[in-house]
C-alpha positions as CSV (number, residue, x, y, z in Angstrom):
1,M,0.0,0.0,0.0
2,E,1.1,3.5,-0.6
3,A,2.5,5.2,2.6
4,N,0.7,8.5,1.8
5,I,-2.8,7.0,2.2
6,Y,-2.2,6.7,6.0
7,K,-2.2,9.5,8.5
8,R,-1.7,9.0,12.2
9,I,-5.1,9.1,14.0
10,T,-6.1,9.2,17.7
11,P,-7.5,5.9,18.7
12,Y,-11.2,5.7,19.4
13,R,-12.3,5.5,23.0
14,T,-12.0,2.0,24.2
15,H,-12.3,2.6,27.9
16,Q,-15.2,3.8,30.0
17,E,-15.7,4.6,33.6
18,F,-17.4,2.0,35.9
19,D,-17.6,2.7,39.6
20,G,-14.8,5.3,39.3
21,T,-12.4,2.8,37.6
22,K,-11.2,2.9,34.0
23,Q,-12.2,-0.4,32.4
24,L,-12.1,-1.7,28.8
25,N,-15.2,-1.2,26.7
26,P,-15.1,-4.0,24.2
27,Y,-17.8,-2.4,22.1
28,P,-16.6,1.2,21.4
29,E,-18.7,3.5,19.4
30,P,-18.2,2.9,15.6
31,V,-15.8,5.4,14.2
32,Q,-14.8,6.6,10.8
33,S,-11.2,6.3,9.7
34,P,-10.2,10.0,9.4
35,G,-6.6,9.0,8.8
36,L,-7.4,7.8,5.2
37,E,-7.3,10.0,2.2
38,V,-10.9,10.7,1.1
39,G,-10.5,9.2,-2.4
40,F,-9.0,6.0,-1.0
41,A,-11.4,5.8,2.0
42,D,-14.5,5.6,-0.2
43,Q,-13.2,2.9,-2.5
44,P,-14.4,-0.7,-2.0
45,F,-12.0,-2.9,0.1
46,A,-10.6,-5.7,-1.9
47,P,-8.0,-8.0,-0.2
48,S,-5.0,-8.7,-2.4
49,W,-4.5,-12.3,-1.4
50,D,-4.1,-15.1,-3.9
51,V,-6.5,-17.5,-2.3
52,V,-8.7,-19.7,-4.5
53,N,-11.9,-21.6,-3.9
54,K,-10.2,-24.9,-3.3
55,D,-7.8,-23.5,-0.6
56,V,-8.4,-24.5,3.1
57,F,-7.3,-22.8,6.3
58,S,-5.4,-25.9,7.5
59,N,-2.8,-24.9,4.9
60,P,-0.6,-22.4,6.9
61,V,0.2,-20.4,3.7
62,V,-3.5,-19.8,3.0
63,A,-4.3,-19.0,6.7
64,S,-1.4,-16.6,6.8
65,K,-2.5,-14.8,3.6
66,V,-6.0,-14.4,4.9
67,M,-4.9,-13.3,8.3
68,K,-2.6,-10.6,6.9
69,E,-5.0,-9.3,4.2
70,F,-8.5,-9.6,5.8
71,V,-8.4,-6.4,7.9
72,P,-9.3,-3.2,5.9
73,P,-6.9,-0.2,6.0
74,G,-9.3,1.8,8.2
75,Q,-9.3,-0.9,10.9
76,R,-5.5,-1.2,10.7
77,L,-5.2,2.5,11.4
78,I,-7.4,2.2,14.5
79,S,-5.5,-0.9,15.7
80,S,-2.1,0.5,15.0
81,S,-2.8,3.6,17.1
82,M,-3.6,1.7,20.2
83,E,-1.1,1.6,23.1
84,D,0.4,-1.8,24.0
85,E,-1.6,-2.1,27.3
86,E,-4.8,-1.0,25.6
87,M,-4.4,-3.7,22.9
88,R,-3.5,-6.4,25.4
89,N,-6.6,-5.5,27.4
90,K,-8.9,-5.5,24.4
91,V,-7.5,-8.9,23.2
92,A,-7.9,-10.4,26.7
93,C,-11.5,-9.1,27.0
94,L,-12.5,-10.4,23.5
95,W,-10.7,-13.8,24.1
96,A,-12.6,-14.2,27.4
97,E,-15.9,-13.4,25.7
98,L,-15.2,-15.8,22.9
99,G,-14.3,-18.5,25.5
100,S,-17.5,-17.9,27.3
101,L,-19.5,-18.5,24.1
102,L,-17.9,-21.8,23.2
103,P,-19.8,-24.0,25.7
104,E,-23.1,-22.5,24.6
105,M,-22.2,-23.0,20.9
106,S,-21.2,-26.5,21.6
107,Q,-24.5,-27.2,23.5
108,R,-26.6,-25.8,20.7
109,W,-24.7,-27.8,18.1
110,V,-25.2,-31.0,20.1
111,S,-28.9,-30.1,20.6
112,T,-29.5,-29.6,16.9
113,S,-27.5,-32.6,15.7
114,G,-29.8,-35.0,17.6
115,A,-27.0,-36.6,19.5
């Protein structure tokens, strides 16, 4: 990507006050990406990976391509502007939330499979 399409932006608010303490807000307000040039920002996002229909994620090359290219430039700007601790806290919060959903997803899958 061209370096001039990116401008440093201030990260969106990811913390909010609860009982006088600063805590991670895993669902911040949606934000625009003001760090992108207008002409580029309004273009459709098209990942540049070379992944074809027969590829599978168990292939590490395919998984790596998808992981690197899936995130649109606007989200990369937001993520890159986060401080280390802020990013660790967000990942920990989202990881815990995902983990809490796994038993429920498993239970629903078992219930619908008739097992």
